[in-house]
TORRO-191657 format. One line per 10 residues: number of its first residue (from 1); their letters; for each residue x, z, y of N, C-alpha, C, O. Coordinates in Angstrom, 3 decimals. Atoms other than C-alpha are relative to their C-alpha. Example, Ala and Ser with C-alpha at 12.3 -4.5 7.8 and 13.67 -1.06 7.14 Angstrom:
BEGIN
1) as) 0.890 0.000 -1.190 12.300 7.800 -4.500 0.900 0.000 1.200 1.936 0.665 1.181 | -0.820 -0.060 -1.190 13.670 7.140 -1.060 -0.770 0.730 1.090 -0.261 0.899 2.198
# end
This chain:
BEGIN
1) xxxxxxxxxx) 0.054 1.324 -0.095 -53.680 58.357 40.449 -0.342 -0.592 -1.274 0.211 -0.227 -2.312 | 0.572 0.504 1.232 -55.542 56.302 37.979 0.539 -1.595 -0.057 0.573 -2.236 0.993 | -0.391 1.218 0.160 -54.249 52.957 36.659 -1.244 -0.874 0.026 -2.340 -0.469 -0.360 | 1.200 0.771 -0.161 -56.453 50.017 37.351 -0.517 -0.567 -1.394 -1.674 -0.955 -1.558 | 0.478 0.684 1.488 -56.554 48.760 33.570 -0.002 1.289 -0.737 0.573 2.344 -0.471 | 0.124 -1.030 0.931 -57.517 50.728 30.836 0.761 -0.286 -1.276 1.241 -1.386 -1.553 | -0.632 0.292 1.270 -56.058 51.184 27.574 -0.911 -0.545 -0.958 -2.042 -0.070 -1.057 | 0.749 0.589 1.027 -57.282 48.967 24.772 0.186 0.630 -1.268 1.347 0.813 -1.634 | -0.375 -0.736 1.070 -57.791 50.744 21.600 0.625 -1.062 -1.060 0.172 -2.196 -1.212 | -0.707 0.844 1.031 -55.367 49.364 18.809 -0.596 0.291 -1.327 -0.316 1.331 -1.923
11) xxxxxxxxxx) 0.587 -0.185 1.378 -57.360 48.956 15.628 0.628 -0.974 -0.946 1.618 -1.645 -0.651 | -0.561 0.829 1.311 -56.781 47.106 12.238 -0.261 -1.544 0.466 0.603 -2.402 0.284 | 0.278 1.374 -0.357 -58.545 43.906 13.661 1.087 -0.501 0.969 1.720 -1.532 0.746 | -1.016 0.404 -1.050 -56.288 43.626 16.558 1.511 -0.164 -0.615 2.304 -1.011 -0.202 | -1.394 0.128 0.700 -53.140 44.146 14.332 -0.118 -1.206 -0.839 0.896 -1.899 -0.919 | 0.083 1.050 0.917 -54.415 41.505 11.923 0.060 -1.271 0.917 0.720 -2.229 0.514 | 0.093 1.240 -0.858 -55.024 38.931 14.774 1.540 -0.220 0.556 2.003 -1.359 0.605 | -1.307 0.093 -0.468 -51.482 39.658 16.174 1.115 -0.419 -1.087 2.155 -1.023 -0.826 | -0.796 0.232 1.267 -49.917 39.367 12.779 -0.257 -1.469 -0.310 0.700 -2.199 -0.571 | 0.248 1.248 0.262 -51.766 36.143 12.225 0.526 -1.098 0.984 0.931 -2.212 0.650
21) xxxxxxxxxx) -0.602 0.715 -1.103 -50.717 34.855 15.639 1.432 -0.235 -0.218 1.908 -1.369 -0.177 | -1.406 0.136 0.161 -47.146 35.595 15.017 0.347 -0.862 -1.334 1.336 -1.595 -1.354 | -0.340 0.791 1.189 -47.267 34.065 11.462 -0.086 -1.612 0.457 0.749 -2.442 0.098 | 0.357 1.390 -0.397 -48.764 30.789 13.097 1.169 -0.570 0.955 1.553 -1.739 0.966 | -1.180 0.359 -0.884 -45.946 30.864 15.699 1.305 -0.372 -0.837 1.994 -1.363 -0.598 | -1.123 0.154 0.752 -43.277 31.234 13.127 -0.054 -1.336 -1.013 0.955 -2.002 -1.245 | 0.300 1.174 0.839 -44.796 28.459 10.769 0.124 -1.245 0.998 0.822 -2.215 0.703 | -0.246 1.106 -0.994 -45.087 26.184 13.866 1.341 -0.420 0.346 1.728 -1.586 0.435 | -1.442 0.187 -0.243 -41.511 26.813 14.675 0.745 -0.706 -1.190 1.551 -1.616 -0.997 | -0.457 0.474 1.190 -40.600 26.065 11.185 -0.348 -1.493 -0.218 0.516 -2.258 -0.647
31) xxxxxxxxxx) 0.516 1.456 0.246 -42.716 22.690 11.009 0.828 -0.793 1.154 1.343 -1.894 0.959 | -0.585 0.822 -1.232 -41.256 21.675 14.428 1.617 -0.054 -0.201 2.236 -1.094 0.024 | -1.466 -0.024 0.031 -37.528 22.854 13.752 0.368 -0.589 -1.356 1.556 -0.894 -1.460 | -0.772 0.486 1.243 -37.169 21.554 10.083 0.326 -1.385 0.179 1.409 -1.712 -0.305 | -0.425 1.364 -0.196 -37.059 17.940 11.013 1.324 -0.033 0.902 2.285 -0.755 0.633 | -1.169 -0.074 -0.980 -34.621 18.768 13.896 1.123 0.529 -0.706 2.240 0.053 -0.505 | -1.345 -0.609 0.712 -32.354 20.947 11.582 0.441 -1.003 -0.935 1.660 -1.074 -1.091 | -0.319 0.892 0.797 -32.436 18.139 9.093 0.811 -1.081 0.501 1.772 -1.563 -0.100 | -0.619 1.067 -0.795 -31.486 15.589 11.650 1.510 0.508 0.316 2.473 -0.243 0.163 | -1.275 -0.408 -0.433 -28.584 17.767 12.827 0.920 0.088 -1.320 2.147 -0.003 -1.264
41) xxxxxxxxxx) -0.949 -0.033 1.293 -27.370 18.056 9.135 0.382 -1.439 -0.140 1.576 -1.724 -0.237 | -0.486 1.346 0.284 -27.430 14.333 8.694 1.006 -0.472 0.979 1.947 -1.161 0.586 | -0.955 0.283 -0.935 -25.612 13.929 11.970 1.417 0.501 -0.331 2.353 -0.298 -0.369 | -1.040 -0.560 0.416 -22.982 16.339 10.976 0.772 -0.676 -1.254 1.989 -0.848 -1.319 | -0.434 0.822 1.328 -22.608 14.540 7.543 0.803 -1.372 0.447 1.897 -1.721 0.004 | -0.540 1.288 -0.554 -22.023 11.217 9.476 1.096 0.129 0.845 1.900 -0.793 0.977 | -1.400 -0.276 -0.868 -19.412 12.774 11.826 1.103 0.273 -0.914 2.207 -0.203 -0.646 | -1.053 -0.180 0.916 -17.439 14.021 8.820 0.409 -1.213 -0.529 1.629 -1.373 -0.566 | -0.269 1.120 0.605 -17.573 10.644 7.199 0.869 -0.945 0.959 1.879 -1.558 0.616 | -0.857 0.813 -1.031 -16.460 8.890 10.510 1.230 0.660 0.317 2.210 -0.080 0.408
51) xxxxxxxxxx) -1.372 -0.525 0.043 -13.670 11.437 10.993 0.905 -0.509 -1.099 2.060 -0.854 -0.852 | -0.868 0.198 1.183 -12.415 10.683 7.509 0.397 -1.665 0.203 1.578 -2.003 0.119 | -0.341 1.419 -0.378 -12.559 6.775 8.314 0.962 -0.171 1.101 1.870 -0.999 1.029 | -1.015 0.021 -1.206 -10.761 7.343 11.629 1.359 0.403 -0.533 2.364 -0.270 -0.306 | -1.225 -0.471 0.470 -8.172 9.306 9.926 0.681 -1.103 -0.811 1.859 -1.415 -0.639 | -0.583 1.028 0.984 -7.677 6.635 7.284 0.537 -1.265 0.925 1.605 -1.840 0.717 | -0.502 1.220 -0.893 -7.464 3.855 10.042 1.188 0.457 0.816 2.066 -0.359 1.097 | -1.283 -0.312 -0.733 -4.916 5.871 11.984 1.345 -0.090 -0.938 2.439 -0.484 -0.533 | -1.074 0.101 0.977 -2.784 6.109 8.774 0.385 -1.479 -0.259 1.550 -1.789 -0.509 | -0.155 1.268 0.363 -3.302 2.407 8.221 0.654 -0.788 1.330 1.417 -1.747 1.210
61) xxxxxxxxxx) -0.660 0.372 -1.262 -2.348 1.725 11.911 1.287 0.219 0.044 2.074 -0.662 0.389 | -1.386 -0.487 -0.046 0.734 3.759 11.619 0.827 -0.756 -1.010 1.992 -1.052 -0.746 | -0.594 0.769 1.030 1.572 1.901 8.390 0.251 -1.368 0.457 1.312 -1.943 0.213 | -0.215 1.375 -0.344 1.024 -1.401 9.890 0.977 -0.092 1.037 1.663 -1.114 1.050 | -1.026 0.070 -0.684 3.252 -0.560 12.615 1.416 0.030 -0.360 2.334 -0.561 0.209 | -1.211 -0.154 0.714 5.944 0.514 10.360 0.252 -1.509 -0.670 1.384 -1.983 -0.573 | -0.262 1.329 0.642 5.587 -2.954 8.482 0.237 -1.025 0.982 0.934 -1.991 0.672 | -0.508 1.076 -0.940 5.813 -4.950 11.596 1.337 0.391 0.401 2.171 -0.512 0.468 | -1.371 -0.254 -0.393 8.884 -3.091 12.675 1.084 -0.311 -1.122 2.177 -0.789 -0.818 | -0.812 0.545 1.020 10.448 -3.670 9.306 0.055 -1.538 -0.201 1.094 -2.091 -0.563
71) xxxxxxxxxx) -0.209 1.315 -0.126 9.447 -7.263 9.501 0.825 -0.540 1.182 1.383 -1.633 1.079 | -0.811 0.597 -1.051 11.160 -7.776 12.679 1.498 0.528 -0.336 2.441 -0.013 0.242 | -1.277 -0.232 0.269 14.161 -6.000 11.177 0.656 -1.004 -0.954 1.760 -1.527 -0.805 | -0.576 0.819 0.931 14.424 -8.026 8.167 -0.586 -1.452 -0.183 -0.185 -2.256 -1.025 | 0.619 1.459 0.039 12.175 -11.160 8.889 0.878 -1.175 -0.036 0.635 -2.224 -0.633 | -0.946 1.237 -0.190 15.190 -13.261 9.835 0.544 -0.203 -1.387 0.858 -1.361 -1.664 | -0.625 0.326 1.264 16.515 -12.927 6.326 -0.848 -0.753 -0.902 -0.294 -1.398 -1.792 | 0.895 0.729 0.788 13.467 -14.421 4.739 -0.568 -1.243 0.504 -1.289 -2.040 -0.097 | 0.594 1.313 -0.753 12.785 -17.026 7.312 0.922 -1.281 -0.485 2.139 -1.208 -0.655 | -0.601 1.283 0.330 13.599 -20.646 6.325 0.977 -0.463 1.090 0.640 -0.545 2.271
81) xxxxxxxxxx) -1.058 0.397 -0.986 16.812 -21.795 7.964 0.303 -1.459 -0.249 0.602 -2.148 0.726 | -0.378 1.588 0.487 17.454 -25.309 6.195 -1.124 -0.672 -0.650 -2.268 -0.221 -0.702 | 0.870 0.784 0.928 15.853 -27.849 4.137 -0.231 0.749 -1.366 0.392 1.755 -1.706 | 0.277 -0.793 1.504 14.443 -26.884 0.590 1.386 -0.087 -0.831 1.785 0.858 -1.511 | -1.045 0.244 0.909 17.534 -28.377 -1.034 1.123 0.942 0.503 1.860 1.512 -0.302 | -1.061 -1.022 -0.693 19.830 -26.269 1.384 -0.226 1.525 -0.239 0.684 2.334 -0.419 | 0.433 -1.310 0.349 17.917 -23.163 0.815 0.255 0.370 -1.475 0.772 1.435 -1.812 | -0.233 -0.198 1.387 17.992 -23.581 -2.917 1.502 0.087 -0.310 1.910 0.938 -1.100 | -1.506 0.151 0.193 21.828 -24.507 -2.816 0.564 1.471 0.477 1.492 1.972 -0.157 | -0.443 -1.224 -0.538 22.317 -21.198 -0.786 -0.298 1.080 -1.033 0.516 1.961 -1.307
91) xxxxxxxxxx) 0.155 -1.099 0.997 20.666 -19.124 -3.374 0.792 -0.056 -1.142 1.175 0.971 -1.701 | -0.924 0.219 1.154 22.713 -20.734 -6.138 1.379 0.468 0.304 2.046 1.063 -0.543 | -1.266 -0.568 -0.511 25.780 -19.950 -4.165 0.096 1.458 0.095 1.126 2.012 -0.290 | 0.226 -1.544 -0.035 24.786 -16.356 -3.613 0.042 0.418 -1.432 0.785 1.382 -1.616 | 0.133 -0.246 1.413 24.150 -16.115 -7.431 1.474 -0.218 -0.529 1.969 0.708 -1.171 | -1.343 0.011 0.486 27.677 -17.436 -8.241 1.015 0.848 0.680 2.095 1.128 0.158 | -0.971 -0.933 -0.819 29.287 -15.253 -5.561 -0.231 1.390 -0.766 0.697 2.067 -1.209 | 0.324 -1.393 0.761 27.584 -12.184 -7.173 0.400 0.184 -1.266 0.758 1.285 -1.685 | -0.591 -0.152 1.259 28.541 -12.994 -10.459 1.510 0.045 -0.123 2.085 0.696 -0.996 | -1.444 -0.213 -0.116 32.141 -13.509 -9.486 0.504 1.370 0.302 1.494 1.868 -0.233
101) xxxxxxxxxx) -0.297 -1.376 -0.392 32.123 -10.138 -7.814 -0.307 0.986 -1.180 0.302 2.056 -1.196 | 0.542 -0.931 0.993 30.513 -8.464 -10.817 1.006 -0.429 -1.236 1.133 0.407 -2.131 | -0.757 0.296 1.159 32.906 -10.268 -13.312 -0.845 -0.477 -1.163 -0.629 -0.210 -2.346 | 0.911 0.539 0.986 30.184 -12.005 -14.993 0.125 -1.567 -0.209 0.174 -2.376 0.718 | -0.160 1.406 0.401 30.512 -15.277 -16.888 -1.377 -0.774 0.160 -2.340 -0.415 -0.518 | 1.106 0.671 -0.015 27.929 -17.766 -15.835 0.177 -1.410 -0.909 0.833 -2.392 -0.560 | -0.159 1.252 0.932 27.585 -20.288 -18.805 -0.893 -1.136 0.427 -0.473 -2.286 0.294 | 1.001 1.029 -0.405 24.538 -22.237 -17.491 -0.775 0.421 1.205 -1.212 1.571 1.188 | 0.841 -0.228 -1.077 22.692 -22.303 -14.213 -1.028 -1.311 0.175 -0.613 -2.458 0.334 | 0.851 1.134 0.024 19.595 -24.428 -14.111 -1.067 0.268 1.228 -1.890 1.176 1.106
111) xxxxxxxxxx) 1.066 -0.231 -1.054 17.494 -24.639 -10.795 -1.432 -0.536 -0.388 -1.604 -1.614 -0.958 | 1.263 0.552 0.372 13.903 -24.961 -11.230 -0.654 -0.673 1.249 -0.184 -0.579 2.383 | 0.719 0.650 -1.147 11.340 -27.005 -9.174 -0.498 0.943 0.921 -1.021 1.949 0.440 | 0.250 -0.849 -1.141 10.646 -25.329 -5.895 -1.592 -0.012 0.170 -2.250 -1.052 0.158 | 1.512 -0.075 -0.412 7.060 -24.122 -5.170 -0.223 0.120 1.496 0.207 1.044 2.187 | 0.289 -0.080 -1.598 5.885 -24.872 -1.681 -1.407 0.204 0.237 -2.247 -0.584 -0.197 | 1.307 -0.316 -0.578 2.883 -23.331 -0.198 -0.051 -0.080 1.530 0.996 -0.201 2.165 | -0.034 0.043 -1.414 1.649 -23.386 3.366 0.817 0.967 0.641 1.393 0.640 1.679 | -0.645 -1.083 -0.771 3.260 -20.097 4.276 1.257 0.335 -0.307 1.988 0.915 0.495 | -1.257 -0.382 0.432 6.209 -19.789 2.096 0.507 -1.138 -1.066 -0.257 -2.017 -1.465
121) xxxxxxxxxx) -0.616 0.580 1.083 8.496 -21.417 -0.413 0.653 0.839 -0.929 1.312 1.806 -0.546 | -0.682 -0.804 0.935 9.686 -20.101 -3.603 0.973 -0.778 -0.924 0.583 -1.742 -1.583 | -0.907 0.733 0.730 12.912 -21.140 -5.285 0.330 0.927 -1.303 0.337 2.157 -1.254 | -0.339 -0.801 1.290 13.840 -20.145 -8.997 1.119 -0.761 -0.555 1.259 -1.966 -0.350 | -0.961 0.524 0.683 16.873 -20.581 -11.077 -0.013 0.815 -1.269 -0.338 2.002 -1.298 | -0.182 -0.577 1.463 17.427 -19.918 -14.884 1.553 0.184 -0.106 2.246 -0.784 0.208 | -1.249 -0.160 0.198 20.836 -18.423 -15.600 0.412 0.496 -1.372 -0.381 1.275 -1.899 | -0.425 -0.542 1.126 22.727 -17.684 -18.743 1.277 0.588 0.160 2.192 -0.078 0.645 | -1.327 -0.859 -0.356 25.499 -15.021 -18.593 0.323 0.809 -1.254 -0.435 1.117 -2.174 | -0.814 -0.714 1.089 27.886 -13.233 -20.774 0.949 1.130 0.655 1.778 0.944 1.546
131) xxxxxxxxxx) -0.851 -1.150 -0.473 29.398 -9.840 -20.238 -0.184 1.241 -0.702 -0.919 1.226 -1.689 | 0.305 -1.248 0.640 29.460 -6.282 -21.228 -1.288 0.605 0.835 -1.715 0.151 1.897 | 1.222 -0.551 -0.565 26.466 -4.073 -20.506 0.191 0.739 1.444 -0.756 0.878 2.218 | -0.229 -0.808 -1.238 28.074 -2.112 -17.569 -0.085 -1.195 1.210 -0.768 -1.059 2.225 | -0.110 1.143 -0.812 28.839 -5.519 -15.821 -1.262 -0.727 0.189 -1.549 -1.229 1.276 | 1.341 0.627 -0.046 25.508 -6.939 -16.571 -0.882 0.792 0.934 -1.506 0.195 1.812 | 0.709 -0.789 -0.812 23.824 -3.955 -14.971 0.302 -0.012 1.485 -0.570 -0.009 2.353 | -0.590 0.108 -1.363 26.023 -4.088 -11.902 -0.592 -1.326 0.599 -1.112 -1.351 1.715 | 0.462 1.350 -0.409 25.075 -7.809 -11.667 -1.403 0.075 0.422 -1.679 -0.415 1.517 | 1.415 -0.085 -0.282 21.279 -7.081 -11.703 -0.276 0.730 1.117 -1.204 0.424 1.865
141) xxxxxxxxxx) 0.250 -0.761 -1.213 21.602 -4.479 -9.150 0.463 -0.756 1.202 -0.191 -0.677 2.242 | -0.371 0.786 -1.247 23.639 -6.831 -6.777 -0.991 -1.095 0.176 -1.283 -1.380 1.337 | 1.005 1.001 -0.177 21.131 -9.526 -7.305 -1.315 0.521 0.705 -1.921 -0.174 1.520 | 1.232 -0.551 -0.460 18.179 -7.165 -6.512 0.273 0.672 1.463 -0.653 0.978 2.215 | -0.289 -0.600 -1.260 19.987 -5.718 -3.502 0.743 -1.058 1.066 1.311 -0.726 2.106 | -0.549 0.878 -0.921 21.128 -9.020 -2.044 -0.646 -0.317 1.236 -1.873 -0.261 1.323 | 0.665 0.132 -1.275 20.630 -9.836 1.544 -1.019 -1.225 0.021 -1.797 -1.379 0.962 | 1.038 1.156 -0.042 18.621 -13.040 0.564 -1.262 0.399 -0.750 -2.155 -0.411 -1.000 | 1.200 -0.625 0.587 16.124 -10.748 -1.117 -0.285 -0.796 -1.282 -1.384 -1.324 -1.452 | 0.152 0.650 1.470 16.598 -12.272 -4.698 -0.631 1.119 -0.825 -0.451 2.327 -0.671
151) xxxxxxxxxx) 0.661 -0.790 0.932 14.494 -11.005 -7.406 0.228 -0.389 -1.577 0.141 -1.580 -1.873 | -0.126 0.320 1.309 15.101 -10.871 -11.188 -1.383 0.032 -0.546 -2.019 1.082 -0.453 | 1.296 0.177 0.338 11.910 -12.032 -12.615 -0.088 0.204 -1.648 -0.898 1.025 -2.079 | 0.048 -0.137 1.455 12.429 -12.280 -16.434 1.584 0.219 -0.580 2.517 -0.416 -0.089 | -1.274 -0.401 0.650 15.420 -10.964 -18.452 -0.116 -0.063 -1.481 -1.179 0.257 -2.011 | -0.250 0.013 1.478 16.491 -11.400 -22.058 1.331 0.215 -0.350 2.227 -0.552 0.001 | -1.617 -0.278 0.386 19.646 -9.762 -23.564 0.034 0.165 -1.346 -0.704 0.926 -1.972 | -0.221 -0.127 1.506 20.945 -10.337 -26.984 1.598 0.268 -0.148 2.422 -0.003 0.726 | -1.336 -0.259 0.324 24.137 -9.291 -28.588 0.698 -1.306 -0.327 0.049 -2.094 -1.015 | -0.616 1.142 0.341 26.658 -12.089 -28.878 0.441 -0.066 -1.393 0.367 -1.136 -1.998
161) xxxxxxxxxx) -0.317 -0.146 1.512 27.842 -11.014 -32.308 1.425 -0.538 -0.015 2.105 -0.696 0.998 | -1.345 0.307 0.433 30.996 -12.125 -33.996 1.013 1.029 0.251 0.651 2.203 0.189 | -1.180 -0.976 -0.169 34.433 -10.403 -33.295 -0.167 0.787 1.176 0.206 1.958 1.100 | -0.011 -0.589 -1.268 33.764 -9.458 -29.717 -1.146 1.168 -0.135 -2.342 0.939 -0.315 | 0.873 -1.062 0.025 32.303 -6.024 -29.763 -0.445 0.304 1.557 0.392 0.251 2.458 | 0.413 -0.397 -1.298 30.202 -5.031 -26.684 -0.526 -1.172 0.782 -1.332 -0.940 1.683 | 0.490 1.120 -0.847 29.585 -8.647 -25.324 -1.312 -0.337 -0.137 -1.839 -0.521 -1.234 | 1.462 0.428 0.085 26.209 -9.512 -24.418 -0.286 -1.252 0.550 0.450 -1.696 1.431 | 0.316 1.123 -0.499 24.519 -12.597 -23.816 -1.411 0.041 0.590 -2.339 0.363 -0.151 | 1.200 -0.113 -0.697 21.679 -12.751 -21.233 -0.483 -1.292 0.629 0.270 -2.171 1.049
171) xxxxxxxxxx) 0.716 1.064 -0.732 19.107 -15.145 -19.844 -0.873 0.774 1.067 -1.370 1.875 0.828 | 0.773 -0.533 -1.013 17.331 -14.452 -16.668 -0.467 -1.002 0.969 0.265 -1.961 1.214 | 0.576 0.747 -1.067 15.104 -16.075 -14.033 0.130 0.659 1.301 -0.366 1.782 1.396 | -0.080 -0.687 -1.249 15.896 -15.237 -10.471 -0.759 -0.825 0.940 -0.682 -2.051 0.855 | 0.705 0.677 -0.951 13.626 -16.113 -7.593 0.344 0.351 1.219 1.046 1.347 1.389 | -0.332 -0.300 -1.450 13.827 -16.287 -3.795 -1.293 -0.542 0.729 -1.766 -1.635 0.418 | 1.180 0.590 -0.836 10.817 -16.652 -1.289 0.567 0.173 1.440 1.131 1.163 1.906 | -0.245 -0.045 -1.467 11.322 -17.736 2.273 -1.242 -0.295 0.743 -2.077 -0.994 0.170 | 1.202 0.356 -0.712 8.657 -17.995 4.815 0.258 -1.133 1.031 1.373 -1.359 1.499 | -0.096 1.121 -0.721 7.902 -20.932 6.877 -0.189 0.201 1.488 -0.122 -0.760 2.254
# end
């Protein structure tokens, strides 16, 4: 039985045409696929940037939740409960109590003018104290860890001199902020 088609002789011209055709197909694919590949690379890069932003936003969201829960926990301590003069008097009373607990001698207490802003009020007082170094450090720690969230803003310590060894004289400015 004879096949209906005959065999075409394979010569150099046919091989050259087939090689040229294959080359054209490969170059055409590269020309078409190059922009597609570049677009995929750009998309991949933008996805990586978006993932990083989302991870950062998740961390910020988590920290925002922590801040809000801490504010709910401690917010009542910094909320204004009385008039400006009552809040200032409460701060001064707390400072005197802390000084007494730490065996600090308050030689002078001078309240400063209150700073009133739309969202908060800030009260300050200048104190002059006398004690030894250990009691003074204990007092600073007590002020900083007070339930009224007091803060030592400025501190100057000098030796008192004279016959009493180890006695120091200090001046400090203490502040308190309350929210309205």
